[in-house]
C-alpha positions in Angstrom: -10.7 23.3 -19.6 -7.9 21.5 -21.1 -4.1 23.0 -20.9 -1.6 21.2 -23.4 1.9 21.0 -22.6 3.8 19.0 -25.3 5.5 16.6 -23.1 5.2 13.4 -25.1 6.2 14.2 -28.6 9.2 15.9 -27.1 10.3 13.0 -24.8 12.2 9.8 -25.5 10.8 7.2 -22.8 13.7 5.0 -23.8 16.7 7.1 -23.1 19.4 6.4 -20.7 17.8 8.5 -18.4 14.4 7.4 -18.4 15.8 4.1 -17.9 17.4 5.0 -14.9 14.2 6.2 -13.4 12.2 3.2 -14.3 15.1 1.6 -12.4 14.6 3.7 -9.5 11.0 3.0 -9.4 11.6 -0.5 -9.2 13.8 -0.4 -6.4 11.1 1.6 -4.7 8.6 -1.1 -5.7 10.3 -3.7 -3.7 9.5 -1.7 -0.5 5.8 -2.8 -0.9 6.8 -6.3 -1.7 8.5 -6.4 1.7 5.2 -5.8 3.2 3.0 -8.6 1.3 6.1 -10.9 2.0 6.0 -10.9 6.0 2.3 -10.8 6.1 1.9 -13.9 3.9 4.7 -15.6 5.6 3.2 -15.1 9.0 -0.4 -15.8 8.2 0.4 -19.0 6.6 3.2 -20.0 8.8 0.8 -20.5 11.9 -0.4 -23.7 10.6 3.1 -25.1 10.6 3.8 -27.7 13.4 7.6 -26.9 13.7 6.6 -23.0 14.4 4.0 -23.8 17.2 6.2 -26.4 18.8 9.2 -24.0 18.9 7.3 -20.9 20.5 4.5 -22.7 22.3 4.9 -26.4 22.8 1.9 -26.8 20.8 1.9 -27.8 17.3 -0.9 -25.6 16.0 0.1 -22.0 17.1 -3.2 -20.6 16.0 -4.9 -22.4 18.9 -3.6 -19.9 21.2 -5.8 -16.8 20.3 -4.2 -14.5 22.4 -0.8 -15.2 21.3 -1.6 -15.3 17.6 -3.2 -11.9 17.9 -0.4 -10.3 19.7 2.3 -11.6 17.6 0.1 -10.4 14.5 -1.0 -7.2 15.9 2.9 -6.3 17.0 3.7 -5.5 13.4 1.2 -2.6 13.3 2.1 -1.6 16.6 5.8 -1.3 15.7 4.5 0.5 12.4 2.5 3.0 14.6 5.5 4.0 16.8 7.5 4.1 13.7 5.2 6.8 12.1 6.4 9.5 14.7 9.9 9.2 13.1 9.0 9.0 9.4 8.3 12.6 8.8 11.7 13.7 10.2 13.7 11.0 8.3 12.4 11.6 5.2 12.4 15.5 5.4 15.9 15.5 6.4 17.8 12.6 5.0 15.6 12.4 2.1 13.5 9.8 0.3 16.2 7.3 -0.4 17.5 8.1 3.2 14.0 6.7 4.5 14.1 3.5 2.4 17.8 3.0 3.5 16.9 3.4 7.4 13.9 1.4 7.2 15.7 -1.2 5.2 18.4 -1.9 7.8 15.8 -1.8 10.7 13.8 -4.6 8.8 17.2 -6.5 8.3 18.0 -6.6 12.2 14.4 -7.5 13.0 14.6 -10.7 10.7 17.8 -11.4 12.2 16.4 -11.5 15.5 13.4 -13.7 14.4 15.4 -16.6 12.9 18.0 -16.5 15.9 15.5 -17.5 18.5 12.9 -19.8 19.8 11.8 -17.2 22.7 8.6 -15.9 21.6 9.1 -12.6 23.2 12.2 -12.1 21.5 10.4 -13.2 18.2 7.8 -10.5 18.9 10.6 -8.0 19.3 11.6 -9.0 15.7 8.6 -8.2 14.3 8.3 -4.9 16.2 11.4 -3.9 14.4 10.0 -5.3 11.2 6.9 -3.3 11.6 9.2 -0.2 12.7 11.2 -0.3 9.5 8.3 -1.1 7.2 6.4 2.1 7.9 9.6 3.9 7.2 10.1 2.3 3.6 6.3 2.2 3.0 6.1 5.8 3.4 9.0 7.1 1.7 9.1 4.8 -1.4 5.6 5.9 -2.6 6.3 9.3 -2.1 9.6 8.8 -4.0 8.2 6.9 -6.8 5.7 9.7 -7.6 8.1 12.5 -7.2 10.7 11.0 -9.4 8.6 9.4 -12.1 8.0 11.4 -15.4 4.3 13.4 -15.2 3.4 11.3 -18.4 3.4 8.0 -16.1 3.2 9.3 -12.6 0.0 7.7 -11.9 0.8 4.3 -13.2 4.1 4.4 -11.5 2.5 5.3 -8.0 -0.3 3.0 -8.8 2.0 -0.1 -9.9 4.2 0.5 -6.7 1.3 -1.0 -4.1 0.8 -3.8 -6.4 4.3 -5.1 -5.0 2.3 -6.4 -2.3 1.4 -9.4 -4.3 4.9 -9.7 -5.6 6.1 -10.3 -2.1 3.2 -12.6 -1.0 3.3 -15.0 -4.0 6.9 -16.1 -3.5 6.1 -16.3 0.3 3.2 -18.9 -0.5 5.4 -20.8 -2.8 8.5 -20.9 -0.6 6.1 -22.0 2.5 4.5 -24.5 0.2 7.8 -26.1 -0.7 9.2 -26.5 2.8 5.8 -27.4 4.4 6.4 -30.8 3.2 9.4 -31.3 5.7 7.4 -29.6 8.5 7.8 -31.6 11.8 7.8 -30.7 15.6 11.7 -31.0 15.4 12.5 -29.2 12.4 12.5 -25.1 13.0 14.3 -24.7 9.6 10.7 -25.1 7.8 9.7 -21.7 9.4 13.3 -20.2 9.5 14.1 -20.4 5.9 11.1 -18.5 4.8 11.4 -16.0 7.6 15.1 -15.4 6.7 14.6 -14.9 2.8 12.5 -11.9 3.8 15.6 -10.0 4.3 16.5 -10.4 0.6 14.1 -7.8 -0.5 15.3 -5.4 2.0 18.8 -6.2 0.9 17.7 -5.4 -2.5 16.3 -1.8 -1.6 19.4 -1.1 0.7 21.8 -1.8 -2.0 19.8 -0.4 -5.0 19.4 3.2 -3.2 23.0 3.7 -3.5 22.5 3.9 -7.4 19.3 6.1 -7.9 18.9 9.6 -7.7 17.4 11.5 -5.0 13.8 13.3 -5.5 14.2 16.6 -7.3 11.2 18.0 -5.1 13.3 17.2 -1.9 16.5 18.8 -3.4 14.3 21.9 -4.2 13.1 22.0 -0.4 16.6 22.1 0.7 17.7 24.6 -1.4 19.6 22.5 -3.9 18.0 24.1 -7.0 20.6 23.6 -9.5 20.7 19.7 -8.6 17.1 19.5 -9.0 17.3 21.3 -12.4 20.1 18.8 -13.4 17.9 15.8 -12.4 14.9 17.1 -14.6 17.1 17.8 -17.4 19.0 14.4 -17.5 16.0 12.0 -16.4 13.0 13.9 -17.8 14.2 16.1 -20.6 16.6 13.7 -22.5 19.7 16.0 -21.5 17.8 19.0 -23.3 18.5 22.3 -21.3 15.5 23.8 -23.1 12.8 20.9 -22.7 9.5 22.4 -22.1 9.2 20.1 -19.2 12.3 21.4 -17.4 11.2 25.1 -16.6 7.6 24.0 -16.4 8.3 21.9 -13.7 10.9 24.2 -12.0 8.5 26.8 -11.9 5.6 24.7 -10.5 7.9 23.5 -7.8 9.2 27.1 -6.9 6.0 28.5 -6.8 4.4 25.4 -4.6 7.3 25.7 -2.3 6.9 29.5 -1.9 3.4 29.1 -1.3 3.6 26.3 1.1 6.5 28.3 3.1 4.1 31.2 3.3 1.4 29.2 4.8 3.8 27.5 7.1 2.9 23.9 6.1 6.1 22.1 7.0 5.1 21.5 10.5 2.8 18.7 12.1 0.5 21.4 13.3 0.1 22.5 9.5 -1.6 19.3 8.9 -4.5 20.6 10.9 -4.4 24.4 9.8 -6.8 26.0 7.3 -10.0 24.4 5.7 -7.7 23.0 2.5 -5.5 21.1 4.9 -8.5 20.0 7.2 -10.3 18.7 4.0 -7.1 16.9 2.9 -6.5 15.2 6.5 -10.5 14.3 6.4 -9.6 12.3 3.1 -6.5 10.6 4.6 -8.5 9.5 7.6 -11.2 8.1 5.2 -8.4 6.4 2.9 -7.0 4.7 6.0 -10.2 3.2 7.3 -11.9 2.6 4.1 -9.2 0.9 2.5 -8.7 -1.4 6.1 -12.4 -2.2 6.8 -13.6 -2.9 3.4 -12.9 -6.6 4.3 -9.6 -7.4 2.9 -8.3 -8.3 6.4 -10.8 -11.0 6.6 -10.2 -12.0 2.9 -6.4 -12.1 3.3 -5.3 -11.5 6.5 -7.0 -14.3 8.3 -7.1 -16.8 5.5 -5.9 -19.5 7.6 -9.0 -19.1 10.0 -11.6 -18.4 7.0 -10.2 -21.3 4.9 -10.5 -23.6 8.0 -14.0 -23.0 8.3 -14.6 -24.3 4.6 -12.7 -27.3 5.4 -9.6 -26.4 3.8 -7.4 -27.4 6.8 -4.0 -28.7 5.8 -0.9 -26.5 5.4 -0.8 -27.6 1.6 -4.5 -26.7 1.3 -4.3 -23.5 2.7 -1.1 -22.6 0.8 -2.3 -23.7 -2.4 -5.6 -21.6 -2.2 -3.1 -18.8 -1.0 -1.0 -18.8 -4.0 -3.9 -18.9 -6.4 -5.6 -15.9 -4.6 -2.3 -13.9 -4.7 -1.8 -14.6 -8.4 -5.3 -13.4 -9.0 -4.8 -10.3 -6.8 -1.8 -9.4 -8.6 -3.3 -10.0 -12.1 -6.6 -7.6 -11.0 -4.0 -4.9 -9.5 -2.1 -4.5 -12.7 -5.2 -4.0 -14.5 -6.3 -1.4 -12.0 -2.9 0.4 -12.2 -3.3 0.2 -15.9 -6.8 2.2 -15.7 -6.2 4.6 -13.1 -5.7 7.5 -15.7 -8.7 5.9 -17.8 -11.2 5.6 -15.2 -10.0 8.2 -12.5 -9.3 7.5 -8.8 -12.9 8.6 -7.4 -14.7 6.7 -10.2 -12.7 3.4 -9.4 -13.1 3.8 -5.5 -16.9 4.6 -5.7 -17.9 2.0 -7.9 -15.5 -0.5 -6.4 -17.2 0.2 -2.9 -20.6 -0.5 -4.4 -19.3 -3.7 -5.5 -18.0 -4.5 -2.0 -21.6 -4.2 -0.7 -23.2 -6.4 -3.2 -20.2 -9.2 -2.7 -20.8 -8.9 1.1 -24.5 -9.1 0.9 -24.2 -12.4 -1.2 -21.6 -13.8 1.2 -23.9 -13.3 4.0 -26.8 -14.7 2.6 -24.8 -17.8 1.2 -23.2 -18.6 4.7 -26.4 -18.1 6.3 -28.0 -20.6 4.5 -25.0 -22.8 4.7 -24.7 -22.6 8.4 -28.5 -23.7 8.8 -28.0 -26.5 6.6 -24.4 -27.8 6.7 -25.4 -30.5 4.1 -25.7 -28.0 1.5 -21.7 -27.5 1.2 -22.0 -25.9 -2.3 -23.4 -22.6 -0.4 -20.7 -22.6 1.8 -18.1 -23.0 -1.2 -20.1 -20.3 -3.3 -19.7 -18.1 -0.2 -16.0 -18.6 -0.1 -15.8 -18.0 -4.0 -17.3 -14.5 -3.7 -14.9 -13.8 -1.0 -12.5 -14.3 -3.6 -14.4 -12.2 -6.0 -14.4 -9.5 -3.5 -10.6 -10.1 -3.2 -10.1 -9.5 -7.1 -12.4 -6.3 -7.1 -10.2 -5.0 -3.9 -7.2 -5.6 -6.0 -8.5 -3.5 -8.9 -9.5 -0.7 -6.8 -7.9 0.0 -3.5 -4.7 -1.7 -4.1 -3.0 0.4 -6.7 -5.0 3.4 -5.2 -4.2 3.2 -1.6 -0.3 4.6 -1.7 -1.1 6.7 -5.0 -4.1 8.7 -3.8 -2.9 9.9 -0.4 0.5 11.1 -2.0 -1.4 13.0 -4.7 -3.4 15.1 -2.6 -0.7 16.1 -0.2 1.4 19.3 -0.9 5.1 18.8 -1.0 6.1 20.2 2.3 3.1 18.1 4.3 3.7 14.8 1.8 6.1 12.9 4.0 4.5 13.9 7.6 0.8 13.5 6.1 1.8 10.1 4.8 3.4 9.0 7.9 -0.3 10.0 9.5 -1.7 8.1 7.0 0.6 5.1 7.9 -0.4 5.4 11.6 -3.9 5.6 10.9 -3.9 2.2 8.7 -1.8 0.6 11.2 -4.3 1.6 14.2 -7.1 0.4 12.2 -4.9 -2.8 11.4 -4.2 -3.4 15.1 -7.8 -2.9 16.2 -8.8 -5.5 13.3 -5.9 -7.9 14.5 -7.2 -7.9 17.9 -11.0 -7.9 17.1 -11.1 -9.8 13.8 -9.6 -13.1 15.2 -12.1 -13.1 18.1 -15.3 -11.9 16.0 -14.8 -14.5 13.4 -14.3 -17.3 16.1 -17.2 -16.2 18.0 -19.9 -15.1 15.3 -18.6 -16.9 12.1 -20.2 -15.5 9.2 -22.4 -13.2 11.0 -19.3 -11.1 11.6 -19.4 -10.2 8.0 -22.1 -8.0 8.4 -19.9 -5.2 9.7 -18.3 -5.0 6.2 -21.7 -4.7 4.4 -22.6 -1.8 6.7 -19.2 -0.1 6.8 -18.9 -0.3 3.0 -22.2 1.1 2.3 -21.3 4.0 4.6 -18.1 4.4 2.7 -19.8 4.7 -0.7 -21.7 7.5 0.4 -18.6 9.3 1.9 -16.7 8.9 -1.0 -19.3 10.1 -3.4 -19.8 13.3 -1.5 -16.3 14.1 -0.7 -13.4 12.4 -2.5 -12.0 14.5 -5.3 -10.7 13.5 -8.7 -7.1 14.0 -9.1 -7.0 12.4 -12.7 -5.1 15.1 -15.2 -3.3 17.3 -12.5 0.1 17.7 -12.0 1.1 17.1 -8.2 1.4 21.0 -7.8 -1.8 21.8 -9.7 -3.6 19.5 -7.3 -3.3 22.1 -4.6 -6.0 24.6 -6.8 -8.8 21.9 -6.1 -8.4 22.0 -2.3 -8.6 26.1 -2.4 -12.1 25.9 -4.2 -15.1 26.2 -2.2 -16.2 22.8 -3.7 -13.3 20.6 -4.2 -15.3 17.8 -5.6 -17.1 19.9 -8.2 -13.9 21.5 -9.2 -12.2 18.5 -9.7 -14.8 17.0 -11.7 -15.5 20.0 -14.0 -12.2 21.8 -14.5 -9.8 18.9 -14.7 -6.5 20.2 -16.5 -5.0 17.2 -18.8 -1.3 17.6 -19.8 -1.1 15.7 -23.2 0.8 15.6 -26.2 -0.1 18.1 -29.3 -1.6 15.2 -31.4 -4.0 14.1 -28.2 -5.3 17.6 -28.2 -6.8 17.2 -31.4 -8.6 14.1 -30.4 -9.7 15.9 -27.5 
């Protein structure tokens, strides 16, 4: 079934209002970069003599597995606790309010980090950064999807999460430059890259005062006239009679009325009713499937993995990191461009099957390499396949990790549901931060077998339970979950809102 709303032919995508929407999405985009920058800085900074000497007296910080694991995991711990404040902040202060509050907390955390050589205080700073990061990374993708024009909503939401690489690439370049001055008595080597992190949050903080609030948030607060003005100016080219205005207003009214009838505005409502339980099951799967696909081994602990293959110096590590992040950014942009062509479910299903193949080849290569260390080519081939996995992951999960959960959640549960999603993602991250470092050190390549088995399991679950959201407006997605068979409905009755010219092609 194809229902046509003639939006494209009546919309000027280069109008002043539309450019303001692009700017708003650009500001939100920086929140993803904040997370990528922090993780890249810390993961690579652990190789710096100056960092290890400043906090442990040992010029190799990663040698102390317990401190390394704690300092890494504390970011996720801060994010887990921050999740309990995300819903109230975003639902009461707005999506912009969530980004402002989170940015302020991150800036305070960065100041604490660069102002100390006491590891406990540094850990407190990373805790605050994690607490702030979950505020912005919950509010920002929700804001992006809610303010974007329906014609490019999916691409905007998909591009949002590719900002991780936008943060990680400059982080690696900055670290590479300062690494040549790394010395036991030169703490500025690590303080400079750490301090620059605050720049991303400062951009978000200032930018939030120049962007509009989400029309769906305005509607939820009874500010219907303001929501209408948003649609007229930003989506309707200042045309009161533009078809998108009344269509979207009606959808928002109907959706909010239905959600209020079902009392979906509370945390308890997230686990009430078959449709919401189905959504929460998908949120749980998204959190663990995205984290346990193997990306943490491929990127989060690149220092340890690269070291096993003989890339031991900081310059070697950072050079590899820059190349990997650039490739990741390129492939994530391709993924963002294809979310509406291939569909969310298709990308995740075939991507996960590809992960299984990658990890199988990686395990076989590393097994042969470990049996005969003189066959270095096998080890290098295994390392190359890890990079291939990273590129496939960038094409699939990177653009969809933020977009898909936002799409499947109804408005009144969107902030709270995204908070739960972030809680689960960070819980999975904490487990990996503690377990992974010991697993890699204790079992080496054999630890990779976990990812082979887990991805095979994930592929089966995705096939039978993941719905397709391609072609639906945010409000119409609710119909999928009300059906007795959500997967079948999403695949057989997709409503595509296109221009009249595209209807003929269909």
